[in-house]
C-alpha positions in Angstrom: 29.1 10.3 -18.5 28.4 6.4 -19.1 29.0 5.3 -15.7 26.6 8.0 -14.6 23.8 6.3 -16.9 24.3 3.2 -15.6 24.4 4.0 -12.2 20.6 5.7 -12.9 19.7 2.6 -15.1 20.7 0.2 -12.0 18.7 2.2 -9.4 15.6 2.2 -11.8 15.6 -1.6 -12.2 15.9 -1.7 -8.6 13.4 0.5 -7.2 10.7 -1.1 -9.7 11.5 -4.6 -8.5 8.4 -4.8 -6.0 8.7 -7.2 -3.0 5.5 -8.7 -2.0 4.8 -8.5 2.0 2.6 -11.0 3.6 0.8 -11.3 7.3 4.0 -11.0 9.3 5.2 -7.9 7.5 1.6 -6.3 7.9 1.5 -7.0 11.7 5.2 -5.7 12.2 4.6 -2.5 9.8 1.2 -2.0 12.0 2.7 -2.3 15.6 6.1 0.6 14.4 2.8 2.5 13.0 1.4 2.6 16.2 4.5 2.9 18.0 5.9 6.2 16.1 2.2 7.9 16.0 1.6 6.9 19.6 -2.0 5.8 18.6 -4.7 5.2 21.0 -5.4 1.7 22.1 -9.1 1.8 20.8 -7.7 2.9 17.7 -6.0 -0.1 17.2 -8.9 -2.6 18.0 -10.7 -1.0 15.8 -7.9 -1.4 13.2 -7.4 -4.7 13.6 -11.2 -5.5 13.0 -10.3 -3.5 9.5 -12.7 -0.8 10.7 -10.3 2.7 9.7 -12.7 5.9 11.2 -12.5 9.2 9.0 -10.2 10.8 11.3 -6.6 12.6 11.6 -4.7 9.5 13.9 -6.0 7.0 11.6 -5.1 8.9 8.3 -1.7 9.2 9.6 -1.4 5.6 10.5 -2.8 4.4 7.4 -0.3 6.5 5.5 2.6 5.2 7.7 1.5 1.2 6.9 0.6 1.8 3.6 4.3 4.0 3.3 5.6 0.9 4.7 4.5 -1.6 2.1 6.1 0.6 -0.7 2.7 1.2 -2.0 2.0 4.9 -1.4 4.6 8.0 -1.4 3.6 11.3 -0.2 4.7 13.3 -3.4 3.6 10.6 -6.0 0.9 9.1 -3.9 -0.4 5.4 -4.7 1.7 3.0 -7.0 -1.1 1.3 -9.1 1.8 -1.6 -9.9 2.9 -2.1 -6.4 -0.7 -2.2 -5.0 -1.6 -4.9 -7.6 1.5 -6.9 -7.3 0.7 -7.2 -3.6 -2.6 -8.0 -4.5 -1.7 -11.1 -6.7 1.0 -11.7 -4.3 3.2 -15.4 -5.0 0.2 -16.7 -6.5 1.5 -15.0 -10.3 4.5 -16.5 -12.0 6.9 -15.5 -11.6 6.3 -13.4 -8.5 4.9 -10.1 -9.1 4.0 -10.5 -12.9 0.4 -9.1 -12.7 -1.9 -8.8 -15.4 -2.2 -4.9 -15.3 -4.9 -5.1 -17.8 -7.3 -6.6 -15.8 -10.8 -6.3 -13.9 -8.3 -6.1 -10.6 -5.9 -3.5 -11.8 -9.3 -1.6 -13.1 -10.2 -1.4 -9.3 -7.2 -0.2 -7.8 -7.1 2.4 -10.7 -10.5 3.7 -9.8 -9.6 4.2 -5.8 -6.6 6.4 -6.6 -5.9 10.1 -7.7 -3.6 12.6 -8.2 -4.7 14.6 -5.0 -6.6 17.7 -7.1 -7.9 18.3 -3.7 -4.8 19.3 -2.2 -5.4 17.2 0.8 -2.6 16.5 2.8 -0.6 12.9 2.5 -2.4 11.7 5.6 -6.0 12.5 4.1 -4.9 11.2 0.5 -3.7 8.0 1.8 -6.6 7.5 3.7 -9.1 8.6 0.8 -8.0 6.1 -1.8 -6.6 3.4 0.6 -10.5 3.2 2.8 -12.0 3.0 -0.8 -10.0 0.3 -1.8 -10.5 -1.7 1.5 -14.3 -1.3 1.3 -14.4 -2.5 -2.4 -12.0 -5.4 -1.9 -11.3 -6.0 1.7 -11.3 -9.9 1.3 -9.1 -10.0 -1.7 -6.7 -7.5 0.4 -7.2 -9.4 3.6 -6.4 -12.2 1.4 -2.9 -10.7 0.0 -1.4 -10.7 2.9 -2.2 -14.2 4.2 0.4 -17.0 4.2 0.5 -19.1 1.3 0.1 -22.5 1.2 
């Protein structure tokens, strides 16, 4: 029984640690999702310009990218803490030690929901993601830039 409890605690600690991703990860995840979902070239061009039309292709593409980033789960939705850590990036010492009581955290929380609407996972991810990107595009872009 002690072994089971210790294993559960280890798993909880391990899963709670978020690794901040960079621009290289973003590009890799974008390629993987575009390939997996067979995203048309015209959509990819829009995505490169940070334009995300409200259609099923885009919705599922964003869900895929957010899942690969570790920011969204189809069952539980967005992880506000992970998003905040991603946005704070390596600028925080130690990395990932974001202040979850600040304005950025509030902006993130304002765009996520518990899917009261009962939307499918793609629509849910799209709704929260587009809200946050629209309100905080420069912060999002900055979070995946290479650190100097």
